[in-house]
N, C-alpha and C positions, 0 to 999 in steps of 0.2 A: 504494500500500500504506500505509494509515493505521491498520493494526491496532493498533499500539502507541499511537497517539493515542487510539483508542477505549478501550483498556484504561486509560490513565492518567486519563481524565476520567469514566469510567463511574460511574454511581451504583449499580452492582452489582445488577441486578434479581433475581438468583437466588443469588448467593454472595458471600462476603466474602473479600477478599484484602488483607493489610495494605499491600502496595506500591501498591494502587489507591487506597484511601480516605485514605491518610496522606500524600498528595503535597504538601499545603500546610503540613505541620507539620515544621519543621526538627528534625533529630535532636539531642537534648541528649547530648553525648559525655562531659563531665566527670563522673566517678563521684560526687563530692561533690554536685554539682548534681542528678543523678538521684535520689540517696538522699534529698535534701531536696525531694521532690515535684516533680522536674523544674524547680524554680526555677533561673533562670540569670542574671537581671539583676544580682543581688548575691551569688550563691553561687559563681560562678567567680571566684576572687580571686587566681589565680596566672597562669602563662603562658597557660592556656587561656581567660583572660578575653577574648582576641582573638576568640574564636568567638561570644561572646554579648554582652558589654559591653566593647568595647575600652578604654573609659575606665578600667576597673579595672586595666588593665595598669600604669598610672602609680602604683599603690599599692605596686609591688614595691620592695624595698630591696636586693635581691641578685639575681644571675642565677638563673634557674629553668628547668628543663626537665621535660617530662612526656610519657608514652606511655600509651595505654590502648586497651581493646577491650571487646567485648561478645559474649555468646552469646544467641541467640534461639531459642525453641521455642514451640509453641502448638497450638491445636486450633480447628477450624471446625465449627460445627453448622448444618445445613441441614434443617429439619423436613420440607420437601417431599420432598427426596431420601431422607431416612431412612425416610419412610413408603412411598415407592415401591419402593425396593430391599429385597431380603431382608437385606442387610447393607451398611452404608455407613460409611466412616471417612475423614475428611479431616484431615490434621494438618500442622503445620510441624515438620519434623525438625530437630534441633539444628544450628545454623550459627554459626560463630565468625568474627569479623573484627576486625582492628585498625582502629579508627575515628578515631584522632587521634594526632598528636604535635605538640609545641609547644616552642619555646625563646624566652626573652625576657630582657632585661636593662635595668636603669635606667641613665641617662646624664645627667650634668650638664656642659654645655659650660663650658670654662675661662672664668673671669671672669663667669659668669652665675649668677643666682639661680634660673633656670628649671630644673626637673627634668623630664627626658624619659624615655621608655621605648620600646624598640624590640622587636618580636617578629616571629617567622615560624613558621608552622605549616601543618599539613595536617589536614583533617577531612572526614568524610562528612556532607554537609549534608542531602540527602534520602537516607535509608538504604533502599535497595531490595534489599539482599542477603538472600535467603531460600531455604530448601529446602522443597519441598512433596511430599507423598505422598497420593494418593487411591486408595482401594480400594473396589470395588463388586462386588456379586454379585446375580444374579436368575435363578431357575429353573435352578440348578446351573451357571450360566455366570458366570464372574468375570473381572474385568480390573482393571488398575491403571495409574496414570499417576504417574510421578515427574518432578519438574522442579526447576530452580533458576534464580534470577535473580542476576546479578552486575553491579555497576556503580553505579547511582545517580549523584547529583551530588556529586562529590568535589572539594574546593576547596583551593587554596594561598592562604595568608592573611598577607601582610606587613602590619604594623600599627605605628602611631605613636600615642603617648599623651603627655599633658602633665599634670604635677602642679602645681596652683596653690595655694600657701601650705599645702600638706598638708591641704587641706580640700575642694578641688574637683578633680575628675579627669575629663579629657575625652580621647576617643580616636576614631580612625577606622581601619577595617580595609578593605583592598581584597581582594576575593575573586575568584579566577579559577579556572575549572574545569580539572581534569586527569583523566587516565584517561577520556577522553571517549567511551566506548562502553558502552551497556547491552546485556548479553547474556542471552538467555533460552534455556534448553535444556529439552527434555522427551523422555520415553521412554514409549511406550504398549505395554503387554504384555497379551495376552488369555489365556484359559484354556488354549489349546493350546500356549502357550509362544512363539508368534510375537510379534514386536515391531516397532515403528516408532519412528524418532527424528526430531527436528527441532530447528532452531536459528534464532533471530532475533537480529540485531545491529543496533543503531541508534546512529549517531554523534550527539553532542550537545555543546553548550557553553553557558556562561553566565558573566557577569561582573557584579559589583555591589559597592557600598560598604555598609558598616555603621557606624553611629555609636553612641556610648554615653557616658554621663556619670554621675558619682556625686557626691553632696554629703554630707559628714559634718555633720549638724545639731548633734549633741553626741555624747559617748562612747557613749551608749546607742541613738541613732537615726541610721540612714543611709537615704537615699533614692537611687534611681537610675532611669535610663531606657535603653532601647536602641531604635534606629530602623533598620530595613532598608527602604529605598525599593523601589518596584516595579522588577522587572527582567525582561529577556527571556530565556527559556530556548529556545535554538534547537536543533531537531532537523533533521539534514541527510539523509545517506544511510542507507537501511535495506537490510539484506541478509537474506534468508530462505533457509535450506538445508534441503532435504527429506531423506528417508530414503536416497535414492540419491546424495546428495552434490551434487545440482544446486542451484546458487545463483541466486536471483532478486534483482536489485538495483533499488531505486527511489530516485532522487535528487530526488524532488519536494520533500520537506522541509516542515516546518511549525514555527510558533513559538507559544510560550505567553507571555503577559504575566502574570507571577506577582505577585499583589497584595502590597503592602508590609505590614510588621508594626511595630506600636508596642508596646513592653513597658514596664510600670511596676512597680517593686519597692520594698518597704519592709523593712528589717531592724531588729529590735528586740532589744537585749541586755537581757533581762528580769532577769538576775542575772549574777554573774561566770562562771557555768558553764552558762547557758541562753540559747539564741538562737532567735528565731522569724523566719522570712522569709515574706513574702506577695507574690504576684505576679499581675499581670493582663496578658494579651496579646490583641491584636486578631487576627481571622481574617476578612478581607474576601473571602469566597468569591464574592460576587456580582460582584466586579470581575475575576475570572479571565477571560482572553480567549484564544481560539485563532485565530491568523491574523487578528487584529483584530476578531473577532466575539465578543461576550460569551457565555459559557457559561451558559445559563439553567437554572433549576430548583432553586436553593438560596439560602437567605438567608445573611446574614453570621452569623458565630459569634464565640466568644471562648474563651480559656483562663484557668482559675482554678487557682492552684497555692499550696500551703502546705507549709512544711517546719519541722521542729524539730531542734535539735542540742543535745546535752548534752556539754559540753566537759570535758576532763580528760586523763589519760594516754592513754586511748582515747576517740575522739570517736564517740558514738553518734548516729545520725540516723534519722529516719523522716518520711514525708510523704504527701500526698494530692494528686491532680490530677484535673481535669475538663477535657479538651481536646476542643472541638467538632471534628468531622471532616467531610470532604466526603462525607457519607453521609446519606440521609434514609429515613424510612418511605415506603411506597408512597403516592402521591398527596399528598405533603406536601413542604414546602420548608424545614422547620426542620431544621438540622443536628443529627446525633446526637452525644452526648458519649461519648468514650472515658474511662471512669472507672478510676482505678488507685490503688494504694497502693505505697509504696516504703519501703525501709529499707536500712541499711548502716552501715559504721563506717570510721574512719580511725585508723591507728596507725603508729608509727615502726618501720622495719626497718633498723637501723644508720644509715647516712647517707641512706637512702631513706625516703620516706613512701608508704604504701599506703592507697588509698581503695577501698572496694568498694561495690557496690549490688546490690540485688535488686528487681525490679519485677513486679507482677502487674496486668494490666489486662483489661478486657472492654468490648465494644461490641455492641449488638444493634440489629436493625431488624425491623420488622413489615411484612407484605405479605399479600395474598390469593392463594390458589392455587385453581384450578378443578379440583374433584375430583368425578367421577361426577355431573355436571349441577348442581353447587352450589359456591359459594365457601366456602373454609375459611381461617380466619385462621392465619397461620404466623408464626414468629419464627426468624430466623437470628442466630447470635452468633459472634463471634470473640474468643477469649481468648488472651493470650500471656504468657509468662514470660521475663524477661530478667535475666541477671546480667552483671556486668562489673567492671572494675577500672581504676584509674589509678595509675601508679607514677611518682613525681616525686622530684626532688632539687634542692638548691640548690648552686651551684658558683661 
């Protein structure tokens, strides 16, 4: 039973699902970072730095803790299906989840001039949590399918960072998976009210290191990098349960070799109240392997991200991103970009600090559909809307 394997690496010949094409894009969880165009190399500058650039953790001057989550919803357009059915509607219904928490503290050993920082956190690395609803009708017959996916790659992240002369900051984070089951549920209902249910669970695990560093060139210019090497994502036992509660187990297992990521960032303080951050990340899709075999059919991609912040009593942010995804047009190997805009704000709430974000993005693909003895050009699209928050405090 390698159904999940096929889902995860599929280039989606007929329909778009975010948990499918988004597999090689780690989720950005810090609200400030998302609001700044998903930039993360230099935008996560508190305890959540361990998730993106662990070197930034060494910039802390006091203990810091943060908790945050996001809500996702969206819609999926399939021109072929919309033309074939009398009515067709496919959407992502609202789904909320807590996607991170982190605590960190600076530490200076007695008699030493070296400043260290330690941190520990939890975050959703590959975010697969989603609710879906599909409704179709033709010739007065209608049916619907609702489903949800829970799990994804969720990591525990102990981190160590060092501050060198308050100018250079280096760190390393160890990531180890927890909650090691992806669960998919679905319910099919037809026009006479009868229904069928199903469930699939797949156990998985992964471990990897992540490195990061920052250099303060001058008070106005900061540069940084993050490096996450290639790691193995192991899938072990799969269990499928049908409508009668009969469970089928497959312990064959399979592994993915997930390509490494290099991210480079620049932050420019253009005035005392204005900040610009720019970021580039690699996406080595061509190096994805399943059970030691290269997954063919797609070129390498990249991510370009840009964020602006206006500083004051309230911090206003907005940004733009273009993240190549593991998705192509038909008969093409060039990855398609997911384009998005972001915005948000940060403000004090007593002893707490609240950061918020909103994000809208869209991705499309083109293909040909054979209709009545001829080929017709089609376009599918997936658009989503995310909102979220981070609530933090110093202690």
